C-alpha positions in Angstrom: 35.6 -25.1 -22.8 36.0 -21.4 -23.0 36.5 -19.4 -19.7 33.3 -17.4 -20.5 31.4 -20.4 -20.6 32.0 -21.3 -16.9 32.8 -17.9 -15.1 35.5 -16.6 -12.8 34.7 -18.6 -9.8 34.9 -21.8 -11.8 38.0 -20.7 -13.5 39.8 -19.9 -10.2 38.6 -23.3 -8.8 40.2 -25.2 -11.7 43.5 -23.4 -11.8 44.2 -23.4 -7.9 42.9 -27.2 -7.1 46.2 -28.7 -7.5 48.6 -26.1 -6.4 51.6 -27.1 -4.4 52.2 -25.9 -0.8 53.6 -27.2 2.5 52.6 -27.2 6.1 53.6 -23.4 6.6 50.6 -22.4 4.7 47.6 -21.8 6.9 45.2 -20.3 4.2 45.9 -21.1 0.5 43.5 -20.0 -2.4 39.9 -18.9 -1.7 40.0 -16.1 0.8 40.9 -12.4 0.4 44.6 -13.2 1.0 46.8 -16.1 1.7 48.1 -16.8 5.0 51.6 -18.2 5.9 53.3 -19.0 9.2 56.8 -18.3 10.1 57.3 -19.4 13.6 54.7 -17.5 15.6 54.4 -14.8 13.0 51.4 -14.8 10.6 52.1 -13.1 7.3 49.5 -12.3 4.9 50.1 -12.2 1.1 48.1 -10.5 -1.7 48.4 -9.9 -5.2 46.1 -7.6 -7.4 46.2 -5.9 -10.7 44.6 -3.1 -12.7 44.5 -3.2 -16.5 43.7 -0.2 -18.7 40.2 -0.6 -20.4 39.2 -2.9 -17.5 39.9 -1.2 -14.2 40.3 2.5 -15.5 40.0 4.3 -18.8 42.8 5.6 -20.8 42.0 9.2 -19.8 41.8 8.3 -16.2 44.5 10.4 -14.3 47.7 8.5 -13.6 47.9 9.5 -9.9 44.4 7.9 -9.4 45.2 4.7 -11.2 48.3 4.5 -8.7 46.1 5.0 -5.7 43.6 2.5 -6.8 46.1 -0.2 -7.7 47.6 -0.2 -4.2 44.4 0.3 -2.2 42.6 -2.7 -3.8 45.3 -4.9 -1.9 45.2 -2.8 1.3 41.4 -3.5 1.3 42.0 -7.1 1.2 44.4 -6.9 4.1 41.7 -5.2 5.9 39.4 -7.8 5.1 41.5 -10.4 7.1 41.9 -8.2 10.1 45.4 -7.4 9.2 48.1 -4.3 8.7 49.7 -4.0 5.6 53.6 -4.2 5.3 55.5 -4.1 2.0 54.7 -4.0 -1.6 56.5 -4.6 -5.0 55.0 -3.0 -8.0 55.1 -4.4 -11.6 54.3 -2.2 -14.6 53.9 -3.2 -18.2 53.6 -0.1 -20.3 54.1 1.0 -24.1 57.4 2.8 -24.8 55.6 5.5 -26.4 53.9 6.6 -23.2 55.0 9.9 -21.7 57.3 9.6 -18.6 55.2 12.0 -16.8 52.4 9.4 -16.9 54.5 6.8 -15.1 55.8 9.3 -12.5 52.3 10.5 -11.7 51.3 6.7 -11.5 54.0 6.5 -8.7 52.8 9.5 -6.9 49.6 8.1 -6.6 51.1 4.7 -5.4 53.4 6.7 -3.0 50.4 8.5 -1.5 48.5 5.6 -0.8 51.7 3.9 0.8 52.2 7.1 3.0 48.6 7.2 4.1 48.5 3.4 4.9 51.9 2.8 6.2 53.2 0.5 3.2 56.9 0.2 2.1 57.2 0.2 -1.7 60.4 -1.8 -2.0 60.8 -2.4 -5.8 59.1 -4.3 -8.5 59.4 -4.6 -12.2 59.0 -2.7 -15.4 58.2 -4.2 -19.0 57.3 -3.4 -22.5 53.6 -3.9 -23.3 52.2 -3.9 -26.9 48.7 -3.2 -25.5 47.1 -1.9 -22.6 48.9 -0.9 -19.4 49.1 -3.5 -16.8 49.9 -2.6 -13.1 50.4 -5.5 -10.6 51.0 -5.0 -6.9 52.1 -7.9 -4.7 51.4 -6.9 -0.9 52.5 -8.4 2.3 50.8 -7.9 5.8 50.7 -9.2 9.3 47.8 -10.3 11.5 47.6 -11.4 15.2 46.2 -15.0 15.5 43.3 -13.7 17.7 42.4 -11.0 15.2 42.5 -13.0 12.1 39.0 -13.2 10.3 38.4 -15.5 7.3 35.5 -15.9 5.1 34.6 -19.5 6.2 33.9 -18.9 9.9 30.3 -17.5 9.4 27.7 -19.4 11.7 24.0 -19.6 11.1 21.9 -16.8 12.8 24.9 -14.3 12.5 23.9 -10.8 11.6 25.3 -9.7 8.4 26.6 -6.0 8.1 28.0 -3.7 5.5 30.1 -0.5 6.0 29.4 2.5 4.1 27.0 2.7 1.0 27.1 0.7 -2.0 26.7 1.1 -5.8 27.5 3.8 -8.5 31.4 3.1 -8.2 32.0 4.0 -11.8 31.2 7.7 -11.1 34.6 8.0 -9.3 34.7 6.0 -6.2 36.5 3.2 -7.5 39.4 5.7 -8.2 39.3 7.2 -4.7 37.8 4.8 -2.0 39.5 4.5 1.2 40.2 1.0 2.3 38.5 0.3 5.6 41.7 -0.5 7.5 41.1 1.5 10.6 37.5 0.2 10.7 38.7 -3.4 10.5 41.4 -3.0 13.2 38.8 -1.4 15.4 36.2 -4.2 14.7 38.7 -6.9 15.5 40.1 -5.2 18.6 36.6 -5.1 20.1 34.4 -7.7 18.8 34.8 -11.3 17.6 33.9 -11.3 14.1 33.0 -14.8 12.5 33.6 -14.0 8.8 34.6 -11.1 6.6 35.7 -10.0 3.1 35.7 -6.8 1.2 33.3 -5.9 -1.5 35.2 -5.9 -4.8 32.9 -7.8 -7.3 29.5 -6.4 -5.7 27.5 -7.6 -2.9 25.5 -9.8 -5.3 28.5 -11.9 -5.9 30.5 -11.6 -2.6 27.9 -12.5 -0.2 27.2 -15.8 -1.9 31.0 -16.5 -1.6 31.1 -15.8 2.0 28.0 -18.0 2.6 29.4 -20.8 0.6 32.8 -20.8 2.3 31.0 -20.7 5.7 28.9 -23.6 4.6 25.5 -21.5 5.2 22.8 -19.9 3.2 21.6 -16.5 3.8 18.8 -13.9 3.7 18.8 -10.3 2.7 16.7 -7.3 3.6 16.9 -5.7 0.2 15.3 -2.4 1.7 18.0 -2.1 4.1 21.0 -2.3 1.6 22.7 1.2 1.8 22.9 2.9 -1.4 24.9 6.0 -2.8 22.8 8.7 -3.9 21.1 8.1 -7.2 21.7 4.1 -7.1 19.0 1.5 -7.3 19.2 -1.6 -5.3 20.5 -3.7 -8.5 23.3 -1.1 -8.8 24.1 -1.6 -5.1 24.2 -5.3 -5.8 26.1 -5.5 -9.0 28.1 -2.3 -9.8 31.0 -3.7 -7.8 34.2 -2.1 -6.7 32.7 -0.6 -3.4 35.7 -1.8 -1.3 33.5 -1.8 1.8 33.6 -4.4 4.4 30.9 -7.1 4.6 31.2 -9.2 7.9 29.1 -11.6 9.9 28.9 -11.5 13.9 26.9 -13.2 16.5 23.4 -11.9 17.0 24.3 -11.3 20.8 27.1 -8.9 19.9 25.1 -7.0 17.1 23.3 -4.4 19.1 26.4 -3.4 21.2 28.4 -3.3 18.1 26.0 -0.8 16.5 26.1 1.5 19.3 29.9 1.5 19.7 30.4 1.9 16.1 28.3 5.1 16.0 30.7 6.6 18.7 33.8 5.4 16.9 33.0 6.2 13.2 30.1 8.8 13.4 30.4 9.6 9.6 30.6 6.2 8.3 27.2 4.1 8.1 27.2 0.5 9.5 24.0 -1.3 8.3 22.6 -4.6 9.2 21.6 -6.2 5.8 20.3 -9.8 6.7 21.7 -13.1 8.3 23.4 -16.3 7.7 20.9 -19.1 7.6 20.8 -22.8 7.0 21.9 -23.8 3.4 18.8 -23.0 1.2 20.1 -22.5 -2.2 19.6 -18.6 -1.9 21.5 -16.4 -4.1 20.8 -12.7 -4.4 19.8 -13.4 -8.3 21.9 -10.3 -8.9 25.4 -11.4 -9.6 28.1 -8.8 -9.5 31.2 -8.4 -11.7 32.6 -11.5 -13.5 36.0 -11.1 -15.2 35.2 -13.7 -17.8 31.4 -13.2 -18.4 
C-alpha cells in the first residue's frame, strides 16, 4: 500500500500506533505538541520542517524561509496554551549553495527567536543531494491550568477562528505572526475546551479537532473570515493560515467576543459554528495533505 493511497492522517496513525513511551508522557502523538512531565513541570515538545519545493520556492528569500521555519513550531506551542523556550536547527543543503543564503536563513531564524523569546541553542548541518531541508525541534512550557488540547471540545461549544483565512501562497505563509500573545491572553482569561492551529486548512483541521473531541461539527460557511480576494473554498483548503481554531462554552462566548475587541482591536475573532453530536459531518473541502 502506497502512502498516497491512504493519506497523511492514516500514515501518521500507522507509524505512531506502537511508539514506546513511559508514564512521564502526558500527551504523545496526535496533538499540536507532545507534553512530558518533569516533577511539577510540564514541557512541550515540537518538531517541524520546511522543504524546498514544498514549503518554499527556490527563489524565496532565505530570511523569510528562516522566519517561517521557526514560527511554524511557535504556532504549535501557542495552540497548546504555552510559551516557547529553546530550539535546535537541522539544515541539509547542497555544498554548491552560497554561504550568504545560509547566513540569511539564520538571520530570519534569529529574528523570529528574538521576537518570540526563543533561544537558538544549536543543531546540525548536513549535505543534501537535492532540495534544502530545514528541521526545527522546539521546546516550550505550559501551566497545567492553561494547557489546551484538541480533545477537550464539548457538544454545544462555540467554534472560533482568529484572523482571516485563505490566500496564504500570496505571501502570508512566509510572514505570518504566530498567535502566541493571543493564546496566552485567552488561556489567562477563559477556559478553552479545545484548540489547534490551522496549518493544513480549516477543511482538514476542524474535522481533526472534532474527531479528537469525540464530536461532530457544523459550520456557517457564510461566516468564515476570508482574506481579500479569497473564496470560501480557498479559506477552507489553502492551508498555512497559522491562525487559532478553538472551542469554548456557549456561556463564555459573548463575553469573550466583547473582551477580545478591547484586547486585540486590529485582529478579528469570528464565530464560525459549533461542536455537535457525532454526525459524520465533514467540511467536504479537505485541506492540504502531504501524501495526496
